[in-house]
C-alpha positions as CSV (number, residue, x, y, z in Angstrom):
1,M,0.2,0.0,0.0
2,N,1.4,3.2,-1.3
3,T,2.1,6.4,1.2
4,N,-1.3,8.6,-0.5
5,M,-3.4,5.4,-0.3
6,L,-2.4,5.6,3.8
7,S,-2.5,9.1,3.8
8,N,-6.6,9.0,2.2
9,I,-7.5,6.2,4.6
10,H,-6.3,8.4,7.5
11,L,-8.1,11.3,6.5
12,L,-11.1,9.0,5.5
13,C,-10.9,7.7,9.4
14,I,-10.6,11.4,11.0
15,L,-13.4,12.5,8.8
16,S,-15.6,9.8,9.9
17,L,-14.9,10.3,13.6
18,I,-15.5,14.1,13.5
19,M,-18.8,13.5,11.3
20,L,-19.9,10.9,13.8
21,V,-19.5,13.6,16.7
22,W,-21.5,16.3,14.5
23,S,-24.2,13.6,14.4
24,S,-24.5,12.4,17.4
25,K,-27.2,13.3,19.6
26,S,-25.2,13.7,23.0
27,V,-21.7,13.3,23.8
28,S,-19.6,12.7,27.2
29,F,-16.2,14.0,27.5
30,T,-13.7,15.4,29.8
31,T,-11.2,18.7,29.6
32,K,-8.9,20.6,31.5
33,L,-9.1,23.6,33.3
34,I,-6.0,25.8,33.3
35,H,-5.6,27.8,36.5
36,R,-4.3,31.3,35.8
37,D,-1.3,30.9,38.2
38,S,-0.4,27.8,36.4
39,P,2.8,27.5,34.5
40,T,0.9,26.9,31.4
41,S,-1.2,30.1,32.0
42,P,-0.9,33.5,30.2
43,F,-1.2,35.2,33.4
44,Y,1.4,33.1,35.1
45,D,4.2,35.5,36.6
46,P,6.9,33.6,37.9
47,S,8.1,36.4,40.0
48,L,5.0,36.2,42.3
49,I,5.7,34.1,45.4
50,L,2.9,32.2,46.8
51,S,1.4,34.9,49.4
52,R,1.5,37.6,47.0
53,R,-0.5,35.3,44.5
54,V,-2.9,34.6,47.2
55,V,-3.5,38.0,47.9
56,A,-4.1,38.9,44.3
57,S,-6.6,36.3,44.3
58,L,-8.6,37.8,47.3
59,N,-8.5,41.6,45.7
60,R,-9.6,39.9,42.2
61,S,-13.0,38.5,44.8
62,F,-13.8,41.8,45.6
63,D,-13.0,43.4,42.4
64,R,-15.2,40.9,40.7
65,A,-18.3,41.3,43.1
66,R,-18.7,45.0,42.2
67,V,-19.0,44.3,38.4
68,F,-21.5,41.4,39.7
69,S,-23.3,44.0,41.2
70,S,-23.3,46.5,38.6
71,M,-25.0,43.7,36.4
72,R,-27.7,42.8,38.6
73,S,-28.3,46.3,39.2
74,G,-29.4,46.5,35.2
75,V,-26.1,47.9,33.4
76,T,-26.0,45.3,30.7
77,N,-23.0,44.1,28.7
78,I,-20.5,45.0,31.6
79,F,-19.1,41.8,32.6
80,P,-16.4,40.9,34.9
81,N,-12.6,41.9,33.8
82,P,-11.0,39.1,32.0
83,Q,-7.9,39.6,34.2
84,L,-10.3,38.6,37.2
85,A,-11.1,35.4,36.1
86,N,-9.4,32.1,37.6
87,Y,-9.7,29.5,35.0
88,L,-9.0,29.4,31.3
89,M,-9.6,26.6,28.7
90,K,-8.5,25.6,25.3
91,I,-10.8,25.3,22.1
92,S,-10.6,25.1,18.4
93,I,-12.8,27.3,16.1
94,G,-13.4,27.0,12.5
95,T,-12.6,24.0,9.8
96,P,-10.0,23.4,9.8
97,P,-9.6,24.1,13.7
98,Q,-7.9,27.1,14.7
99,D,-6.9,26.9,18.3
100,I,-7.4,29.4,20.9
101,I,-7.1,30.0,24.6
102,G,-9.6,31.9,26.5
103,V,-11.0,33.0,30.0
104,A,-13.5,30.1,31.0
105,D,-16.0,32.3,33.0
106,T,-19.2,31.7,34.4
107,G,-19.9,35.1,34.8
108,S,-19.9,35.9,31.5
109,D,-22.0,34.5,28.4
110,I,-20.8,35.2,25.0
111,V,-17.9,33.6,23.4
112,W,-15.5,35.7,21.0
113,T,-11.9,35.4,19.9
114,Q,-9.8,37.8,18.0
115,C,-10.5,37.8,14.4
116,E,-8.8,39.0,11.3
117,P,-8.7,41.5,9.7
118,C,-7.9,43.4,13.1
119,S,-8.5,47.2,12.6
120,Y,-7.3,47.2,16.5
121,C,-6.2,44.6,18.3
122,F,-4.2,43.3,21.4
123,N,-0.8,41.6,21.1
124,Q,-1.5,38.0,20.9
125,T,1.3,35.3,20.4
126,R,-0.7,32.8,19.1
127,P,-2.2,32.8,15.6
128,V,-5.2,35.4,15.3
129,Y,-8.3,33.2,14.0
130,R,-9.0,33.7,10.3
131,P,-12.4,33.6,9.2
132,M,-11.6,33.5,5.4
133,V,-9.9,30.1,5.7
134,S,-12.5,28.3,7.6
135,S,-15.6,26.6,5.4
136,T,-18.1,26.6,8.3
137,Y,-17.8,30.5,9.0
138,N,-21.3,32.2,8.5
139,M,-22.2,36.0,9.1
140,T,-25.1,36.7,10.9
141,T,-27.7,39.2,9.4
142,C,-29.1,41.9,11.5
143,G,-32.7,40.8,10.8
144,S,-32.3,37.2,12.4
145,T,-33.5,36.0,15.6
146,T,-30.1,35.4,16.9
147,C,-29.3,39.4,16.2
148,M,-32.2,40.8,18.4
149,L,-30.9,38.8,21.3
150,V,-27.8,40.7,21.4
151,P,-27.7,43.1,24.0
152,M,-25.7,46.1,22.4
153,R,-26.2,45.2,18.5
154,S,-25.8,47.5,15.4
155,C,-26.1,46.4,11.9
156,T,-23.5,47.2,9.1
157,T,-25.0,49.6,6.0
158,S,-23.2,47.4,3.2
159,D,-24.2,44.1,3.9
160,N,-26.5,44.2,6.8
161,T,-24.1,42.2,9.0
162,C,-24.9,41.8,12.7
163,L,-22.7,43.7,15.1
164,Y,-21.7,43.3,18.7
165,L,-19.9,45.4,21.3
166,V,-19.3,43.5,24.9
167,V,-17.6,45.9,27.7
168,Y,-15.9,44.8,31.0
169,G,-15.7,46.1,34.1
170,D,-12.1,47.8,33.6
171,L,-13.4,49.5,30.3
172,S,-11.6,46.3,28.3
173,Y,-13.8,45.6,25.5
174,S,-14.4,43.4,22.1
175,S,-16.6,44.8,19.0
176,G,-17.0,43.0,15.7
177,E,-19.6,40.5,14.1
178,I,-21.7,38.0,15.3
179,A,-21.3,34.6,13.4
180,T,-21.5,31.0,13.8
181,E,-19.0,28.7,13.8
182,T,-17.8,25.0,14.6
183,V,-16.3,25.0,17.9
184,T,-14.0,21.9,18.8
185,V,-13.0,21.1,22.2
186,D,-10.1,18.6,23.3
187,S,-10.8,16.1,25.5
188,T,-8.3,14.6,28.2
189,V,-8.3,11.5,26.0
190,P,-5.4,12.1,23.7
191,G,-6.4,12.7,20.0
192,V,-10.3,12.5,20.6
193,S,-12.0,16.1,20.6
194,Y,-15.9,17.2,20.2
195,A,-17.0,19.4,17.6
196,F,-20.2,21.2,17.9
197,T,-21.7,23.3,14.7
198,N,-23.3,26.6,14.6
199,V,-21.9,28.1,17.7
200,V,-22.8,31.6,17.8
201,F,-19.5,33.8,18.9
202,G,-18.1,37.1,18.4
203,C,-15.4,37.5,15.4
204,G,-14.1,40.8,17.3
205,H,-11.8,43.2,14.9
206,R,-11.6,45.8,17.5
207,N,-10.3,44.5,21.0
208,A,-8.4,46.4,23.8
209,G,-7.6,46.7,27.3
210,M,-6.3,44.3,29.9
211,F,-5.7,41.4,28.1
212,T,-2.6,39.0,27.9
213,D,-0.2,37.8,25.1
214,D,-1.4,34.6,24.9
215,Q,-5.0,34.9,25.5
216,S,-7.3,35.1,22.4
217,G,-10.4,35.9,23.8
218,I,-13.3,34.8,26.4
219,I,-15.0,31.6,26.7
220,G,-18.5,32.1,28.3
221,L,-19.7,29.5,30.6
222,G,-22.8,31.2,32.0
223,G,-26.5,30.9,31.7
224,G,-27.3,33.2,29.0
225,P,-28.1,32.5,25.3
226,F,-25.0,32.9,23.5
227,S,-22.8,30.8,26.5
228,L,-20.9,28.0,25.0
229,I,-23.0,25.6,28.1
230,T,-26.5,27.1,26.6
231,Q,-25.3,26.6,23.1
232,M,-24.0,23.0,23.9
233,G,-27.6,22.4,25.1
234,S,-28.9,18.6,24.0
235,S,-25.8,17.7,22.8
236,I,-24.5,17.3,26.7
237,N,-27.8,17.0,28.1
238,G,-28.1,20.0,29.9
239,K,-25.2,18.6,32.3
240,F,-21.7,19.9,33.3
241,S,-19.6,19.6,36.3
242,Y,-16.4,20.5,37.4
243,C,-13.7,19.5,40.2
244,L,-11.6,22.4,41.2
245,V,-8.3,21.4,43.1
246,Q,-6.7,22.8,45.8
247,M,-5.7,26.2,44.5
248,F,-2.8,27.4,46.2
249,S,-1.1,23.6,46.5
250,H,2.4,23.2,45.7
251,V,1.6,20.1,43.1
252,E,0.9,21.5,39.7
253,R,-2.2,19.5,38.5
254,S,-5.1,20.6,36.5
255,S,-8.7,20.9,37.4
256,K,-11.3,19.1,35.5
257,M,-14.4,20.1,33.5
258,Y,-17.0,17.6,32.7
259,F,-20.0,17.5,29.8
260,G,-22.8,15.2,29.3
261,D,-23.4,12.4,31.2
262,D,-19.8,12.3,32.3
263,A,-20.9,15.3,34.5
264,T,-23.4,13.5,36.5
265,V,-22.8,13.5,40.2
266,S,-23.8,10.4,41.7
267,G,-22.8,7.9,44.6
268,D,-22.5,8.1,48.3
269,G,-22.8,11.5,50.0
270,V,-24.1,13.7,47.1
271,V,-26.3,16.4,47.9
272,S,-28.6,18.4,45.6
273,T,-29.9,21.8,45.7
274,P,-32.3,23.5,43.2
275,L,-31.0,26.1,40.9
276,F,-33.1,29.0,40.4
277,P,-33.8,31.9,37.9
278,G,-32.5,35.0,38.4
279,N,-31.5,38.3,36.5
280,P,-29.6,38.7,34.9
281,D,-29.4,34.8,33.6
282,T,-25.9,35.1,33.2
283,F,-25.4,33.7,36.9
284,Y,-26.0,30.4,38.4
285,Y,-28.6,31.3,41.3
286,L,-28.8,28.9,44.9
287,N,-30.9,29.7,48.2
288,F,-28.4,29.9,50.7
289,E,-30.0,29.2,54.3
290,G,-27.2,29.8,56.6
291,I,-24.0,28.0,58.3
292,T,-23.2,25.7,61.1
293,V,-19.8,26.5,63.2
294,G,-18.8,23.8,65.4
295,G,-22.5,22.9,66.1
296,Q,-24.0,26.1,66.5
297,R,-26.0,27.4,63.4
298,V,-26.2,30.7,62.2
299,D,-29.3,31.2,59.7
300,F,-29.3,33.6,57.1
301,Y,-32.4,35.0,57.5
302,T,-33.1,36.7,60.7
303,T,-37.1,35.9,60.1
304,K,-38.5,33.2,58.0
305,P,-38.7,34.3,54.0
306,T,-42.1,34.3,52.4
307,L,-40.6,33.3,48.9
308,V,-37.8,31.0,48.6
309,E,-35.9,31.8,45.8
310,G,-32.3,32.3,44.7
311,N,-30.3,34.4,46.9
312,I,-26.7,33.4,46.2
313,I,-24.5,33.2,43.1
314,I,-22.5,29.8,42.7
315,D,-19.2,31.0,41.1
316,S,-16.1,29.1,39.9
317,G,-14.3,32.6,39.0
318,T,-14.4,34.1,42.5
319,S,-12.2,32.8,45.2
320,L,-13.7,34.1,48.5
321,T,-17.4,33.4,49.8
322,L,-18.9,37.0,50.2
323,L,-21.9,37.7,52.4
324,P,-24.2,40.6,53.4
325,G,-22.3,42.5,56.6
326,S,-25.1,41.5,58.8
327,F,-24.8,38.3,58.6
328,Y,-21.1,37.9,58.3
329,N,-21.1,39.7,61.4
330,R,-22.9,37.1,63.3
331,F,-21.2,34.1,61.4
332,Q,-17.9,35.5,62.5
333,L,-18.6,35.7,65.9
334,A,-19.8,31.8,65.8
335,V,-16.4,31.0,64.5
336,R,-14.6,33.4,67.2
337,R,-16.5,31.5,69.6
338,S,-15.7,28.0,68.5
339,M,-12.0,28.8,68.4
340,Q,-12.5,29.4,72.1
341,E,-9.4,30.6,74.0
342,I,-7.5,31.1,70.9
343,L,-7.0,35.3,70.2
344,P,-7.1,36.4,66.3
345,I,-4.1,38.2,65.5
346,G,-6.5,40.8,63.8
347,S,-7.0,41.7,60.0
348,D,-4.7,41.0,57.4
349,P,-2.3,43.2,56.1
350,Q,-4.3,44.2,52.8
351,N,-7.4,44.8,55.1
352,N,-9.5,42.3,53.0
353,L,-9.9,39.4,55.7
354,S,-10.9,40.7,59.1
355,L,-10.5,37.6,61.0
356,C,-6.8,35.8,61.1
357,Y,-5.0,33.3,63.7
358,N,-1.5,32.3,63.9
359,P,-1.5,28.7,62.6
360,L,1.4,27.9,65.1
361,E,-1.2,28.6,67.9
362,V,-4.1,26.7,65.9
363,M,-4.9,23.0,66.7
364,D,-8.0,22.3,64.9
365,L,-10.6,24.7,62.9
366,P,-14.1,24.2,63.7
367,V,-16.2,21.9,61.4
368,M,-18.6,24.2,59.2
369,V,-21.8,23.3,57.3
370,A,-23.0,25.1,54.4
371,H,-26.7,25.0,54.5
372,F,-28.4,25.2,51.1
373,N,-32.5,24.5,50.3
374,G,-32.3,20.8,50.7
375,A,-28.7,20.2,50.9
376,D,-26.1,20.4,53.9
377,L,-22.4,20.9,52.4
378,E,-19.7,19.5,55.1
379,L,-16.5,22.3,54.4
380,D,-13.1,21.2,55.1
381,P,-10.6,23.6,56.7
382,M,-9.1,24.4,53.0
383,N,-12.8,25.6,52.0
384,T,-12.9,27.8,54.7
385,F,-9.6,29.5,56.0
386,V,-7.1,30.4,53.5
387,R,-3.5,30.7,55.0
388,L,-1.7,34.0,53.7
389,S,1.9,33.7,55.2
390,N,3.6,31.2,57.4
391,D,2.3,33.2,60.6
392,S,-1.3,34.3,59.1
393,I,-4.3,32.0,58.3
394,C,-8.0,33.7,57.8
395,L,-11.3,32.8,57.7
396,A,-12.0,32.8,53.7
397,F,-15.5,34.7,54.0
398,A,-16.1,38.7,53.6
399,P,-18.6,41.0,54.1
400,V,-20.1,43.0,51.0
401,D,-22.6,45.4,50.5
402,G,-23.9,44.2,46.9
403,V,-24.2,40.8,45.4
404,V,-23.7,37.3,47.6
405,I,-21.5,35.1,46.1
406,F,-20.7,31.5,46.7
407,G,-16.8,31.4,46.0
408,N,-14.1,28.6,44.6
409,L,-12.4,28.0,47.7
410,A,-15.8,26.8,49.3
411,Q,-16.0,24.7,46.2
412,M,-12.5,23.2,46.3
413,N,-12.7,19.1,46.2
414,F,-15.8,18.8,45.6
415,L,-17.4,17.5,42.1
416,V,-20.0,20.3,41.8
417,G,-22.4,19.0,38.8
418,F,-25.0,21.4,37.2
419,D,-28.0,19.8,35.4
420,L,-30.0,22.4,33.8
421,Y,-32.8,20.8,32.9
422,K,-33.4,19.2,36.0
423,K,-32.5,22.6,37.4
424,T,-30.4,21.3,40.3
425,V,-26.7,21.8,41.3
426,S,-25.2,18.5,43.1
427,F,-21.9,18.1,45.6
428,K,-20.0,15.4,46.6
429,R,-17.1,15.6,48.3
430,T,-13.7,14.2,46.2
431,D,-10.1,14.5,45.6
432,C,-9.8,16.3,42.8
433,M,-6.0,15.6,42.7
434,K,-6.8,12.1,41.6
435,L,-9.3,12.4,39.2
């Protein structure tokens, strides 16, 4: 058999695999999440010691919460600053596939990437996506239903193409045309990837702001109509999950994200709570009922609510859990009482966290249980305290005036599964390093 025949057979096998993925009703697979402080991340700064990375992560939590509050107050299309996110993903766009690496954000919706011709773009070390060489690229017209769902849209006078503008909290922005493409996501199985056709995305011809050289754009994973999760839809049976490794571990291991039936959270120890609708639909809302600290329960409500609804956002991009000031004060008092004779050392040097201890004096940290509607989530010390230095360990919760967020430190070493059809979120204690 000659070389050309082997090449043709190899090509036919690849095309058959791709067509099988495209035509299948549902898929199940796992991909990697890249933490922003990982050496493989475009945000990685080797000059930062561990304690400075921790402090930077805490600072991003407060900045991110301020943007979330502006989104909930009705300021449309002002999304969290790209540099405030904690995780990135690698995907490919087009046929043949063109690789991009983007911020994977449950606080954003639209998927966009820098796009040639670039009339004004930030520096990017990776090749910029070229729609002219893709056989599956299609522009969207202004009269389409898709275009009507774009919050900040306009039209070209020449060919009636739908244009978008997305703005972030630090005034970074992306603008260009709304189009559809084939998006391919690599799995953790070498050589196996999954293609999703007709994904609506932003082809950004003008992009500027706080973007890094190796970042290609944003991969929105929120609940809005243009997020990658929403557009995967029935292909993944409305299911996705993630397992976040301990963020400030010295061991480099990737967190994982699961899609389809692979995302099902089952077995012993699983607890589930309802997902609630909210405004904006970008966020995933749960109903938070309180926290038990060392046997003492602190209820979120001082009086019984007349209507059970989503009152807290679960977010993978915010490190701290942020709570209303009045509840936080009662919660912090319960933590102080549970620590008994150990005196706190005050706040951290940045004044972000108000309750800190000397770890040399702490023998046991209190057991805490977060209570959601129908689910009691037992938290380990890694979920409730964060070490800022050799002589300071602080409560990983903080008071805020605006939006309430269940952050990713509280979610570390849980398999967290979202079923958008059943409208539930499930938790299972898991050693994410072993997955």
